[in-house]
C-alpha positions as CSV (number, residue, x, y, z in Angstrom):
1,M,-37.7,32.8,34.1
2,A,-34.0,31.8,34.0
3,E,-31.7,33.2,31.4
4,I,-30.6,30.3,28.5
5,I,-26.8,30.2,28.3
6,N,-24.6,28.2,25.8
7,L,-22.6,25.6,27.8
8,R,-20.1,25.2,25.2
9,M,-19.3,29.1,25.0
10,A,-19.6,29.0,29.3
11,R,-16.9,26.1,29.3
12,K,-14.6,27.9,26.8
13,A,-14.9,31.2,28.8
14,R,-14.0,29.3,32.2
15,A,-11.0,27.6,30.4
16,R,-10.1,30.9,28.9
17,A,-10.1,32.7,32.3
18,A,-8.0,29.9,33.9
19,D,-5.7,30.2,31.1
20,K,-5.0,33.9,31.7
21,A,-4.8,33.3,35.6
22,E,-2.0,30.9,35.0
23,A,-0.3,32.7,32.4
24,A,-0.3,35.6,34.7
25,T,1.6,33.4,37.3
26,N,4.0,32.3,35.0
27,R,4.9,35.9,34.1
28,A,5.5,37.1,37.4
29,Q,7.5,33.9,38.3
30,H,9.9,33.6,35.2
31,G,9.7,36.8,33.8
32,R,12.4,38.2,36.1
33,T,15.9,39.4,35.3
34,K,18.7,37.5,36.7
35,A,19.8,40.2,39.3
36,E,15.8,40.0,40.8
37,K,16.2,36.1,41.0
38,S,19.7,36.2,42.7
39,A,18.5,38.8,45.0
40,T,15.1,36.7,45.8
41,Q,17.6,33.7,46.3
42,A,19.9,35.6,48.5
43,E,16.9,37.0,50.6
44,I,15.8,33.4,51.3
45,A,18.9,32.0,52.2
46,R,19.6,34.9,54.9
47,I,16.1,34.1,56.3
48,E,17.2,30.6,56.6
49,R,20.2,31.3,58.1
50,T,18.6,33.5,60.6
51,L,16.0,30.9,61.6
52,D,18.7,28.4,61.9
53,G,20.5,30.6,64.2
54,A,17.6,31.0,66.4
55,R,16.4,27.7,66.7
56,R,17.4,25.6,70.0
57,E,19.2,22.7,70.4
58,D,17.6,20.0,72.3
């Protein structure tokens, strides 16, 4: 026989899990120091310069 579950509690648990995952993403994205943000931005700029330098002209 199937287990009886309370749908309201299951829905709230699913919402809590989704909120927890979103919070973890936000912490990783916004919880960085200014030096870490600038280092990441410089790395992205370096990669873009390298890619643009390797691009072929048509």
